[in-house]
N, C-alpha and C positions, 0 to 999 in steps of 0.2 A: 360711381364718383361724380360730384355735382362741386359748380361752382356758385357762389352766392356773392352778391357785392352789397356795400351800403350805399342806395343808391338816390338820385344820380349821382355816377360814376363823376372822377374830374376830368373826363374827356371832351374836347371840344367836340362840339356839337354841332358840325356843320351843315345841316339840313335838319327842317325839322317840317311834321305838317300836324294840323287839328284836326281830328276827324270828326270829333263831336265836342261840345263845351266840356264833356268828361274825359274824351279819349285824344291821346296826346302821343306821336311818336316821332324820336327824331334817331340819327344815324353820326357817328363821327368815328375818332383815331381809333386805329388798330381793329376794325372790322365791328364796332359795338352798335346794340343798337337796345332804345329801351323806349317803352313803353309805359304809359299811366292808361289807366280806366275811370279813374275817381278825382280826374281835375289838379292831377300832380300832389298828391296827398301821398300815393303810396307808386313805388315803381318795379317794373322788373327787367333786370337787365339778361339781357341772351347776345352771344358771341356768335356772330355769322358764318364762322369759321375762317376767318381772312384775316391777315394783319394790315391788311390795306387801309389807306385812310378813306372811308366811305365817306361822299358827297353830296347824293341826291339819295330821297327815300319816297316813295309814290303809295300811295293804297287807294286802288279802284274800289275797295269793298273793305269791311272791319278786320276782314281774317287774310285777303289774299293782297300780297304786298310786294315792291320789287327795291334794292337797295344795289347804286352803284358806287365805283371809288376808283381812285388814283392805286396805282401800285404802290408796292412798299420796296422803295432800292435797298433796305437795309436786310431781307428777306427774300430779295431776286422773285416779288410776283410782280406779275403785269396788270393791270386793270381786270377793277372783278366787278360782277354781275350776278344777283341774288336774286331768287324767288322763295315768298313764303305764302303757305297755305293754311295755317293752323294761327293768324294774329302777328306773327315774327317768335310763336317757342321755337321753331325749327325753319334753318334756313335750307335752300341746295344754290347750288353754283350753278352759272347759266353759261352757256359756253356761245361766244359771239365770234365772228369771224374777222377778231380787230386785235391786233396785238400790242395795245397802247395804253391810256388814259380814259376812263369816263368822266363825266362832270356832273350828269343832270339826266333824271329819268321822268318822263310822263305816259304815264298810262288813263285811257279813258272809259279801258273796262276790264276785266281779268283777263280779256284776250289780247286786247288792241294797244301798242304801247310803243314808243319811241325813247331812244335814249343818244345820245350826244356824248363827244370828247374831241379827240385832236382832230386838227388839220379839216377840219369841216366834215368830220365823218360822222354819219346820223344812222341810226338803225333801225328798222320798225318790224315789229310782228304783229301777225294777225292769230295767231293761237299758241299767246304767255307763255313766247318765248322760246319754243320747240324749232322754230325755225324763224331765219330774219333775212328783211331783204336790204343791200344795203344802198344809202342814197346821200349820196354825196354833194359840196358845192362849190365851189372853188376860193378853197383861201388856206392858207396854210399857220393858222390863228387857231387858239383852243377855244371849243366853246367853252360856256359857262353856267346858262342857262337857256330850256328848251320848255316850250308851254304851247298845246295841243289845244284851241276851241273844243274841235269838232275832229270829225277823220278828216278833213279835207284841210281846215285852216288851222297854221301854226307858227312858230316866228321860233327861232335860234338867237342868241347872243353869245358875246363874248369878249377878248382881246382887240384891244386897238379899233375900239369904236363899231365891232362891228355885230351889225343885224340881216338875218334872211329870213324869209316870209315865203309859203308855200302856200297854195289855195287846191292842189292836187294831193293831199296827204304825205308829199315828203318828195314825189318824182322827182318834180322840178323846184329850182328856189333861186328869189328874186334876190336881189341885195338892198334893202332897206335901211341905213345908217342914218343918227342925228349928226350935226357938224360937229362931231368930233373926233379923236385919236385915240381918246383916255378907254381904258377897258369900261365895257358894259358887265354888271356884275350880278343882273337880276331883272326879271321881266316879270307884269301884272296885266294880264287884260279881263277888261270885265264881259267885254265881250268882242267879235272879231273886227270891231274896228278903234273901239276906245280902250286905250292901252298906259302902260309907265314902263319906263325901262331907269334904271339906274347906273351911276358911272364914278369912277376913283372922282376924286375932289371934290365932295359934296356935292354933285351935282343930280339933279332929276330931272328927266323928261317924258312929253304926255303927246301923242297922237291920237286924233281922230277920225283917222282914213287910214287906218291898219298899216301905218307905216310908211306912207306915203311921204310924210312930212313930219316933223317932228319939233316940239317947243318947250325950251327949258326954263322951270317952273323952278328951278333952286340950284343957285350957284353959290355954297355957300364961303367960298374963295381960299376954304381951309386944306391939307394934304387927306384927308381921313377919306378911304372910300366909301360910298353908299353903299352899304352889303342888301338890303332889302327890301321891298317895296309891298305894302299889301290895302286895297284897298275895299269899305264893308258893302259901299255904296258909290253912288254916282259924283257923290259928293264927301263923304270922310273917310281919310285916310289915314295911313301908318307908315313910315319907314325909319332905318336906321345908318349911323355909321359907325365906325368902330368908335366914336367919341362922343356920339349925338344920337336922342329920341325926336323926331320929327311928327309931327301930327296937320293935318288941314281938314278943313268942314268946309272951303269952297272949291274942291275936286281939285287942291294942288295949285290953284293961281296963290295961294299966299301957303306958309310953312310957319310953325311956332318951332322954335327949337327946346329942347331941355337937355340938359348935361345926363348921360348916363350913370347911376352908381357904379355896375361894372362897366369896364373897357373891352372890345374887341365882342362884342354880341356881333350875331352870323342872321339870324333868321326873326319875324315878327310877322305871324300869320294868328287871325280871329273864325272862331266858328261862329259869332253872332256881333252886333255893333256893341255890346258888353264885352264878353268875354274874350279875351286874348292870351297872348305866349309870346315869350322868348328865348330864345337861345343862343349860346355861345360861348366863350372857351372857359377853361376850367370847370365844366360840368356845371355853369353860369346858368338858371331857367329862372324867367320870371313870369307872374300873372296878374292880367288885370281884370277887373270883373266889372270895372265902369266905365268902358271905353278908351283907357290910355291914361284915365286923370292920374289914377296911383298906380303902382306897380309894386308889387313884393313878391321878395326874394323865396323862391322856394327849397331851394338846392345849393345855390351858393357857399353859404357857410362854413363849410369844412374844405372846402376845394381848394382854397389858397394855401395850405397848409399843407406841408410834406410830415409824415407822421414817421417817426426815427426807430421804434422801435417797440413790441407790444408785447405783453406777458398774461398768461391765464392764471388765476390761481386755484382754479375748482374749475368741472365743465362749462359751468354757466357765466362767472365774475370775469371778467378781463378788463383790461387798462390799456391801453397805449400814449406814448406821449410824442411831443412835436414842435412844431415851429413855434415861436410868439407864445411862449409858454401854454401851451396848447397840451390839455390833459383829458382823456374821454376816458368814459367806463360805462360798460356794459353788466348787466344780471343776471339775462338773459338771452346768454352764448350768441350774440350779438343783433338780435332784433333790432335794439336799439339802443343809441348811445348818448351819454349825457358828459356835458363841459364839466369839470369839477374848478373851483376857485384856487385857485395857485397864485395870484396877484402877482404876476410875472409878466416881463417881456421877453425874459430868456429863452431860447431854443432847447429845449429839453430833448437828449442825445440816447438815456438810456432809464430802466427801471428796475427795480427788485423788489417784489412783493413777498413777503413769510409767509402770509394770511391774506385773508381777506381786508383786513382793516390795518396792518402793518407796514409799511411799505416808503420807500426813499425814491426819489427821483434825480438826476443832475443833469447838468447842463453847461449854457455859454458862460462867461462870467463867474465861473466857478461856484454857479450855484448848487447847493444842496439842500433839498426840501425834504418834510419828512413828514407822513399820517399817521392817527393812530385810530382812524375812524372809517377806513376805507375811502378817503379823500373828499371826505366831506368836507375838512380843511388841513392846512400844512403849513409846517411851521420850519422857519430858515436852521439849520444845522448844519452851516458853513464851516469851510476847513480853514479859512482866510485867505488863499489863495485866489487871482482873479484870471486864472490862466482855465481854459475850457474843460471842461470835466466830460470824457467818453466815457465811462463805465462804471460800475457800482455793484457791488458785489456782498450781501450779507451772508454769516455762519448761523448767527441766530439773533435775537433781539438785538445784544449789546456791541457783538464784533463782526466788523467793516470794513471794507474798503473801497478806496475810489482810486481811478488813474485819467490823466489825462494829456493836454497839452503838453508839450516840452517835456514829456517823462514823470509827471509829478504824479506821486502817488501818498496816500495818505491813508492812516487808519484810524480805527476808534474802538473802545471798549464799554463805552458808556451809550451806546444808541445814537452818536452823534453829537454828542453836548461838547466833547472835546475830541480832536485830532493831533495825532504825530504823522510827521513828513516822515516818508521811507524814502530812501535813495537807492537807484538803479544805477550799475556799473559802470555804463558810458554814458553819452549824452546821446540822448532821444530825441529827437523831434517828437514822436505821437507814443503814449502808449493806449493801445485802441480796445482792449478787452482785461480785464481780470475774473480769474475764478480761483476759488479753492476748495480743496480734495478734505480738507479738515481745519483744524487750527495752526497747525505749523507750515501745510504744502500747498504752493500755490504758482499759480501761472499769470502772466502777464503777453500778452500780445502787442508787438509792438513794428516798426516804420524798419526799413534794410533789412526784411530777412531775419529778424529775429526773437522766438520766444525765452524771456528771463522767468528763471523758480526760483523759489526759495525753501528751504526746509525748517525755518523758525520764525514764522509769520511774518516772514517782510522785513526783521531788522537786517539781513542779509539777502540781496539777489545774484543769481550769476546765470550767464549767458548759456544756453543749450548749443552745445557744440555741434556741427557737422551736418545743419537742418538742409533740405532740399531747398532747392533754389526757387524760390515763389514770392520773391520781393514782400511788399509788409505784410503782417500776421493782422487780420481785423475783426476776426471772432477766434473764441476758443469755448470749448463745451467738455466737462469730465464726467461719464458717469459713475465712474469709482477712481477709488485709485488709481489705477493702472492705464483704464482704458478713456480715448480722448479724441478728437476730432480738431483738426483748427482751417479756418479757412483764409486765403489770400485776396490780398487785392487784385491778382491777375487770375483770380477764378479757379484755383487750386485746392481742392479738400485733401487735408491730410489728415493718418491715424495714427496714435500711439498705443501700444497692450503692454509698454514697460514704465508707465510713469511717468511719461515725457522723456527718456533716453535716445529712443530711436524713435523717426518720424518718417511714413511711406507714403507718397502720395498715392490718392487712391482714384483719383480721375480730376480732369482738366476739363472744365466745363466754357471758358473762356464769357464766364458774364460779367468779367471789369469792373466793380468788384463783385465778389461774392461777401456783399455785406449781412448774409443771414443765413444762419441755419439751427434747426432744434433735433436731436434726437429723444423721442420718448423711451426708450429702451435700448439694448443693444444690437437689435438688427433692425430698428424701424426709424427712419431720420429723412429729412427735406432740405434742402440747400437752394437759394436763391439769390440774384443780384440783378446787375447789368446795369446799366444806364440810357437816360431815356431814349426810347423807340430802337433799342438795339441790345439785340442779346439777352432781353427782360424776362427769364426763363426761371422756372420752378421744376425741380428733380428730384423726385423720390428713392431711397434705398429700405429692401424689406430683410438686405444680408447684412447690416453692417457696416453699407459702404462699396463691397465688393461688386455690385454692380450698380447701375443707375439709370432710371426711368423718367424721360422727358414726359410731365402732363399738359402738355400744352396747352400753357398758360394764354389765357385771350387779354392780357395787358402788357401797353407799351410803354410804363414808366419803370423808374428802377423798384426794387425790392428791395426795404430798409430794416423789417423787422418779421420774426415769422416764429410762432409758438404752435406748437401741439400737443391738443386737450386729450386725445387719444388714438390710437394705432391710422385711423381713418379720418382723422380732422383736423387739418392744419388752416389758422387766422395768419392772415400776412395784412403788413402793416406798409403805406409806400409813399410815395410822390402825389402833389395833390389830392391832399385828402380821400387817400383808398384805401379801402382794410375790406379785404377777400376773405372768401371761407372756403377751402377744399375741402370735399370728403361727405360723409355723412351726413346728411343734412334733414333726417326721416324725421326727427324729433324737434326740429326747430322749425315753427310757424313765424316764419318772418314776415308773410306778405310780400316776400319778393321772390316771382321766378328764378329758378336754378337752371342752370346749362347742363343738359346732361350729357355727361362725357363717357359713361358704360364703357370706358376701358378695360382692354382685355376682354368683353363679353364675347366677340365672334375671336373662335381658332382659327388660325390662318397656317395651314400645313402643306409641305415643307415652306420651310420659314428659315433663310433667306432661300429663295426658287430662282429658278432659270429657264423653266419652260411651260410649266403649269403650280397650280396652286390648289387646296381643297380648303373648302369653307363649313365650317362642323355651326351649324344652326341648331336651337330649339326649334321644336315642329310648331309652336304657336307662329313662329316666325317664317316658316316657308311659303306661305301666300304671299310676299313682299319681294319686289324688285331687288335682284342687290347691284348695288352701285359701285362704281371703283371710281376713283380719286388719284390727279396728280399730285404732288407737292405742294402746288401753287392753286390747290381748292379747287381746279376745273374737272367737271363731272367730264369721264372719256370714254366709260363705257356703262352699257345698262344692260343686265343679265337676267332673263326671264324669272320669273318667280318659282322656286322649285329645284333649280340647277344651281348646284355647288361647287362645280369644277371652272378655275377660269385659266383662260390661254393666254400665258405671257411671253411667250416665245418673242413677240415683236414690241415688246415694251423698252424704252431706254433702262437701261441701271438706275435705280435709286430707290424712293422710299414712296409705294402707295397706300392707300387707306380704303378699306371697303366699311360701305355701309348698308343694312338691312333693316327698314325700320327706322325705331330711334338707337338701336345696338351697333355700336361700332368697332372697327379691330383695324388691323396694319399688318402688310408686308414687305421685303425687301427682295428687291428685284436683282438677283447678282450676274455674275458671269453667265 
């Protein structure tokens, strides 16, 4: 199984490196890594295996790279450091004797590197991360940047005006701060003597004597931090604050200020005097080919919008709807997505397409739009209400329903030309989803633990009694007149096999809420949800919901919608412009690399186990070492190739992961 993403994704990219005019790498939220080898035209996304916020990346060569980051308090992860030897296609966690956060990493070669983090902690390796020396200096502040000019000379900067330097590779450190107590956010040195640092409140400082003294060159007087600075030579430099882009042609004596198209940009880097890139929040990546005179947005257009639901009408044709009137369409299985002309600024919440051409979308302000040409054009077929509409369902080209805020329900029998309002039995704050199994029988999911049912096409609706206590019902689906599922605001999924008379909770995922689910048949389904950076997970079932498997979703935002196109492929829409594909991507050529999950390819038995685990491997993988990771992604054991028995008697109880080459598996250590 694989992950693919419309990329760059909407994650905040906290650090970026420009390797050549064509090759750019960046890291960011929830362990995300992206790379382009064609100057930003196409990108590949790789999940590094952690949900930590990555804050530093450095590639000493095209293939060998390192990434580090803060822990993720929602998933109880500590600081994270990882290495790649294949250009970022796969990552291995590196263990360092430092149980806290990392902020930046700098490698002079594939083997020699430094990483900095909490409280003056600096670590050094001379063997590619196998072993580390601990190099501390006396401070309680968090480091934010490290720059090593050579094996001896380097600088570390951070909070409260902190800058330290070393002339012996980090064995000893000397304080050399500028005259400020404001946070130092970045460092850039042309050589061992001349360098710049940036600080909060729109400040840039320069030194020409290795930090003995610093001269403030920019004092913007504002509240924005200057996040990064980069010089292409001794005269021409560029810098970014959260609000402005700065450039100088005289070594920083004077700076010209330009407003940024997008705020909260974090990094700027150039491959030469003309070609440069900016990365920042919400997936914003910009490019210049004229030395910064003009900047072109590469990836930001999608990334400010949440896409609230998604539907495919066949294996390759799909639609997704979202905020500010945005509707996207693909006709090649997600290789490319095109905006459709809705002429609306309303947020769209739901869609229903009966085929590739005929479809309806609904949203805020009572908006109902219809297309008969696959989205090339839309016409308004509004009900007359101004209440927000949350759901739409059509049985055929003529008969359909919509529902929404304050329990409004409308029905049409002529394709939206006219609508008749229907009434629910009690006041309802919100009618969140509506489905019908035939022209007479339908269901509405609502607030306060309610599902309403009609058996006369909606003329009357009755409350289904004795539902399990799960809070608001946010999503419904029926495969046939008897079998259906419902998900709740509290992350529960319920199933009925008697046309809604009784419901049984199958699982409680704590997705909070379970916004999205879809079954393609009676056995195979997915469910997902969550809120930003908390329990944003995707589960699948292969037995009608009796059991569920966590897919290890590499995603930190809420899942809003999902749609299965076959038993092994599901598309996901979510916050900040994200569209993900999970499943068999072998016949899709997107130009975007996938993260190979290879779920359940390694068999571990017994499972759960207490003393030992046997690992079953195919012959072609018996020449690779067997790697064991704990639940935080730390490599805790390496077992020589060919051996398949793991002694786990001294391991703590919990979930562990094994990896051999590109194959993965897991086991549970029990009593």
